[in-house]
N, C-alpha and C positions, 0 to 999 in steps of 0.2 A: 504493500500500500504506500502511496505517496499522500501523506496527510494533507487534507484539504483539496485533493484532486481526485483520488480514487485508486483502484487497483492497477497494477502493472500487467502488461501482456507478457505471456510466455513466449520467448524467442527461440531458444535452443537448449538442448541437453547434450552433454558430452560424457560418454561412458569411458572413464579413464582406463579401465582394464583392457579396452580394445584398442588403445593407442600404443604406438611403439615408443613408449616413454623414454627408453634408453637412447633413442635417436633424436629426441627433442633437445633444444637448448634451454629449456626451463624445467624446473623441478616440480612436475605434476605428481599427484598421488598415483600409486600403481593401481588403485581400485577406487570405487565410488563414482559419483556422478556430479558434474557441475551443471547448474541450472542458471540460465540467463533470462532476466526480466527487464522490460523497458516500458515506460509510459509513452505509448506510440500515438497518442492524439485521438484515439477512437472516441473517447468520452467527451472531448471538448472541441472536436474538429481542429485539432492542432494548435489551439490557443496557447497552452502552457508548454514551453520547450525545456527539455533537459539539456543544460549547457554546462560545460566544464567550468566556465568563468563565473557561473551563478551558483554559489554554495547552497542557496535555498532550494535549488532544483536537484541536488545530488541524490535525494531519496527517490528520484524518478527512474533510476537504473540500479539494478542489484544483481549480484552473482552469489549463489548459494552453493555450498558443498554438502552433499549427502553421503555419508560414509556407507560402505558396502553392507555393513551389519545393522544399519539403522532401519527401523520399521517405517514403511511409507504406505500411503493409500492413494488411489487415483481420485482426482477431483475434477469437476467440470469447470468451465471458464466462469468467472464472476459475471454477474448480471451486467449487461450493457457492452460486454466485450465479445467480439467474434473471434474465436480461436483461429490461428493460422493452420492451413492444411499441413498434415504430417508429411514430411519429405525425408525419408531415410537417406543418410549420407555415409559414404565410406571414406577412410583416410588414406592418404599416401604421403610418403616422405618427399619433400622437395626442397631445393635450395632457394633462399630468399636473398634479396639485396636491398639495402637501404638507399635513401636519397643521397646524392653527393654532398648536400649541405647539412646532413645530419651531424650532430656534435662528434660522434665516434669517428666519422670520416675525416672531419677537420682535425681531430686529435692525431690521426694517423698520418695525414698528408700535409697538413698545414697547421702544426701546433702553434698556439698563441695567436692565430688569426682571429679577429673579432667575428662573432657569430653573424653580425649584420652584413658583413662583406662576403656573402655566400658564393658569389660568382667569381671571387678571387682565388678560389681553391684550384690547385693544379688539376684536379680531376673534373672540373666543371666545363671542360671544353664541349662543344656541341657534339663532337663525335662520341665522347664518353656518355653524354646524356642520352643520345639516341640508342647506344648499345644497351644501356640500363633499361630503357623503356621497351626495347625489343625483348629483353630477357624476361621482363615481368610486366606484361601489358595489362592484365586484368587484376582487379582487387581480389575477388574470390573470398571464400571462407577459409579461415586459417587459425591454427593453434600454435602459439610460439613463433619463433623466427622474427624477422624484421617486418614491422607493419607496412602495409602498402597504403600510404596516405593518399587520399584524393586531392588534398590541398597541401598546406604546410605540414611538416612532420608532426604526427600526433603527440610524440613525446614532448615537443615544444609547447603544444597547447596545454598538456597536463602540467608541465612545469610552470607555465604562466599562471595557471589556476591555483596551484599550490602556493605560489609566491604572491598571490592576491593581485596579479597583474601589475605589480609595482616595479618591474624591472624592464629595461629595454633589451632589444636583441643583442646589443653590444655588451651587456652586463655579463661577466663570467659566471655569476650565480645561476643564470638561466641555463647555460650550457651544463653546468655541474648538476643541477636538479634534473634536467632532461635525461642525463646519463644514469639516473637512479631508477628509471622505469623500464620495464620490459613488457612486450605484448603478451597478454594472456590469451585473448581471442579477438578475432574480427569476423563480422558477418556482413556479407555483401547483400545488396538488393537481390531478391530471388523470385523470378517469375513463377516457378513451380509452387512456391509457398505463398504467393500473393503478397510478398514483402517488398515494399518500396520505401527506402529511407531518404526522404527529401527527393531531390532530383538524381535518381540512380546513385545514391550514396551508400555509406557503410557505417556500421556500428563498431566501436572499438572499446575493449576493456584492457587497461594496463594495470600493472601491479609492481610493487617493489620486490626484488628477489627475496629479501629477508621476510617479508610478509607472506610470500608464497611458500617459503620453506617452513613457516610456522602455521600454514593453512589458515591464515587470516584473510580469507577471501572478501570479507566485508570491507576491507580497506582498498579493494580494487577501485580504480578511477575510470570513469566513463567519458567518452566523447564521441561525436559523430561528425561526419563530413559528407558533403555532396558537391556535385559539379555545378 
């Protein structure tokens, strides 16, 4: 529930036991289920938005972890919410790449360069950008790896939100905070499930590695982007 707004819609479930956890770059549980919920605008025609920069809206997106030995029961959708069609998915291991202006790339190729001067990076040539886009053209659904941001790096959005938007792109604190977050999951718009996040956008949940290791999924941060 998002107090004052209503229940969240169920977006996705991840069966951790069926994932190749040893091949992932994040420390997921070996068993149990991750459940993702989001206030998708069905109840108010999209009037209330869940935004990383708006702390009052953070309750509009949640991720829950249900241990394998925990007793559960099936429930119907809350009144007023139309559930999304069930679309079973299978997982495969893939390589991911981040944007050239991500803080980790700058640290490797242009240490000390201000975050705001993203196009000054040695790897920001047009040829390199085109190669990256050809390598990873679609957002897709994803667990772990580098997020495929529709706009600016989602790690930067989360860092700005955590720092209350009081830092500029040239402030080293922003780059440091962005490096503290890893992708937990991203969910693309999906025709088969009647899911459309804005204008062909995607939902993202990020988490600090230490919170992930301690299974504090309630500390995951949410953002979304669209074209």
